[in-house]
C-alpha positions, 0 to 999 in steps of 0.5 A: 830976664826983664822981658819975662811975662807969664805964659798964656794958654788959649783953647778952642773947640767945636763939637757936632753930634746927632742921634740916629735911633739908638745910636749917637754919632759925633765929631769934635775939634780941639785946639790949644795954643801956648805962648810966652811959655818958660824956656830954659837957656844955657848961654854959656854952654856949647857943643864943645863945652863952656863958651866963656872961660872962667864963667861957670855954666848957668841957666837963663829962664825966658818967656820964649816958649810956644806950643800948638796942639790940634786934635780931632775926635770921632765917636759912636755910642749905642744907648743901653738896649736890653741892659747893654750899652757901648761906644768908641771914640777915636782921636787923631792929634798932634802936639808940637812945642819948643819947651817941655814946660807944656808937659812938666818941668822945663828942660834946657835948650840944647843949642842956645844959638839955634833955638828954632831947632827946639821946635819938635813933636811934644814929649807927651804927643799921642798921635792915635788914641782909641777908647772903647767901653761897654756897660752891662746892667747885671740881670739880678733883682726884681723884674730881672732874670735871677734873684727876682723875688722879694728876698733880701738878696734880691734887694742887695743885687738890684741896680748893679752895673758892670763896665769895662774900658779899653784905651790903646794909644800909639805915640811916634815918640822915642824919649829917654830921660836917663842920663848918658844913654847912647841910643842906637839908631840908623847910620849917621843918626847916633846920639847921646841923650842927657836928662838935662836936655831935650833928645835930638831923636824925637821919632824913629820907626825902627831901632836896629838890634 
């Protein structure tokens, strides 16, 4: 492609925070826009097979891909009090693109004569994300509840901290990367998913048995 150019990624963010006693609250907005991204096309491939008889199937790499990601985060954190601190962050995000090059290697567009149909929710879209963590200062060592003497064990146990993190994520995507898999969906929505193409079905609320 003589008009091929390198892709461009633009990002912006805004963050606000405030201390309320031992608590810290905050919110942030993040945006990422991609333009001139890699998009693989198959000009000689149609729904019924090859369009030009005698010409083998080939792919055409063009800089026609684009993407947009918007995310808002809200966080709440309590500073350590009596050795215990914790916090939580909730993120609401949505990402859309017309090429999988934004999340990995680009795959071939399904219909070269209707590239606008490629615009859909990104394969890596994670609509709802919640992250919670807790940190506990272990009660061992000088000036603490246990092993608070001057022994060797007291010095070894001093200053240790334990932490745990929980990160549940909800995605609206149904993605199949396996070749020749038939996905059973509601009536009039049955599709075959191929590893070389983006799936026709990118979201489903229920898959009947």
